[in-house]
N, C-alpha and C positions, 0 to 999 in steps of 0.2 A: 699692575693689574690693567687689563683692557677688556672691553665689552663688545659683544656682537649681539644685537637684539636683547633678549632677556638672559643671555649667558655671559657670565663674568669669568675671566681666566686669571689665575694668580698662581705663580710658581707651578706646583704640581696639582693644584686644586682647580675645580670648576664649581662655580656657584650658579644655580639656575633659579630665576625668580618666576613665580606664577601669581599673577595679580600683584597686589601691593603688599601682601602679608606672608606669603609662603616662600621659603628659601630652601632649596635642596642642595646639599653639599656632596660633590663627588671627589674622590681622591684618586690620583693616578698611581697605579701600581703595575709595574711590568707591562707597560703599553696598554693597560686596560683601565677603564674608568669604573670604579665600584661606588655605588650609592651608599653613603654611610650615615647620613642624618637628614632629617627634615625638621625645620624649626619654624615657628611663627615669629615674624618681626613686626613689632608695633612701634609707632612713633612715640616720642616722649609725650607723656600726658601733660598738657599745659596747665590744667587746673587740678593739681594733685589733691586738693581738698574735697573734690567730688568723690574720690575713692578712698580717702583716709579719714578716720574720725579725729585725728590729731589736728590741733590748731597751734599757731604760734603762742608761746615761744617753744613749745614741745614738738613742732613739726620739723623732723630731722632728715627729710629727703626733699629735693627740689622736684624730682620726677623720675620716672623709670625710662630706661633706654632700650630694654628688650624684655620680652615676656613670652613664655610658652607654658605648657602644662605643668612642668615641674621645676622650672628655673625662672629667674628674673634678674635684671640688672637695674641699678638706679645710680643716681649721683647726688651729691650734696656739695655746695660751695659754702664753706665756713668763713665767717668774719669774726673778728675779736669780740663783737658785741653779742654773738650768739650764746644762748643758754648752753652751759656745759663747756665753755671756753674759759680757761683760767691760766694766767701767767704765760700767755703766748702759745698755749697748746690746747688741743681738744682732749677732754677727759676720756679715759678708756671706756667708762660706762656709757658715754654718748655714742661711741663707735658701735657698741653692742645694740644700742637703741636704733641706730641707723640700719642695722641688719634686720632687727625685729620690724621696723617700719617698711622695709622693702618687702618682707613677707606680707605685711598688712596690705600694702599696695597690690600685691599679687592677688590676695583674697578679694580686695575691692574691685580690681579690674575684672576678675572672673564674675563678679556680681552685677557688672554693668549690663543693662538691657533686661534685667529681671524686673518683675513687677513691684518689688519692695520699695524701690526709689532711694535706697540708702545702701552703703557698702556693708558687706558681711563683716561681722565683728569677730574678733579673735583676741587672744591675749598671750603674752610671753609667760610661760609657766616655769621655765628653768634655763639656766646657762650651764651646760654640761662641762664644756671645756672652751677656753678662749686663750689664744696665745697672741701676745703683742710684741712684734718684732722691732717696732720703732714708734716714737712719739709723732703725732700729727700736729703740725703747726696750725694755729687758728686762722690762717689765711689760705688754707689748702682746699682744693677740689678733690673730693674722694670719689672713688668708684666702688660700688657695693655689688657683689654677686651672690646670689643664693641659689641653693639646689635642695629640693626635697629628697632626702635619702631614704626615708621610710615613713610609714604611718600606721598608727594603731587606733582605729576608730576616728574620733575627732581630733586626736593628737598627731601632730606632724613633727617629724625630726628633720631639722634643717641644718645644712652646712653653709656657712657664710664666709666670704673673703672681702677684705677691704684693701684697696690699692690707692696709692698716690703716685701719679705720673708713671704708671706701670709697675711700681715697686710694691710688693706685698707687705703691708704693715701690720695686718691682724688677720686671724682666721680662727674659726671655732664652730662649735655646735650648740644649737639652742633647741628647745622644745616649745611649740606653740599649741594652743587649743583653739580650734575653729568650731564653735557650737553650731554653725550653719550646716555642718556635715554630719551631725548626729543622726542616727537612725531611730525613728519612732517605732517603738514596739507596741 
């Protein structure tokens, strides 16, 4: 990768930054550059408790690494003393909770700057499918990615993935309820 001003070149891709938060991706195809996506890049939120209602020992993400309108990424560094770690591994249910809290961080971040002064509340309503490809050691740093795939009123359908050192260890779909987006009739 190399950079010229606010343009970054990598293989057949060009990344253009505008300000500190907008990134436009162009992909080279037959000697033309086609704009394919624009995303918002945000720094890791240093005080995650400002945007999440969770508190230790149930706080299951350290911070988010990327966020835009329908997607977010976060990370968690596990230690053997963390809640949900047993016999050298992280319980599968805690990995699902990490996905749910990434969604909650997404809601919380979107509510920053609003007059309420507290994060939007939401709740995990169901786990539709979740597949675990490997066990996660209790000393691992995990990367969590979520994408909103659909919404029905205040219900959001979310697809989540968890990786350790780039290896996909779990993926699945959850439903969450965000009462802050209910329409008053």
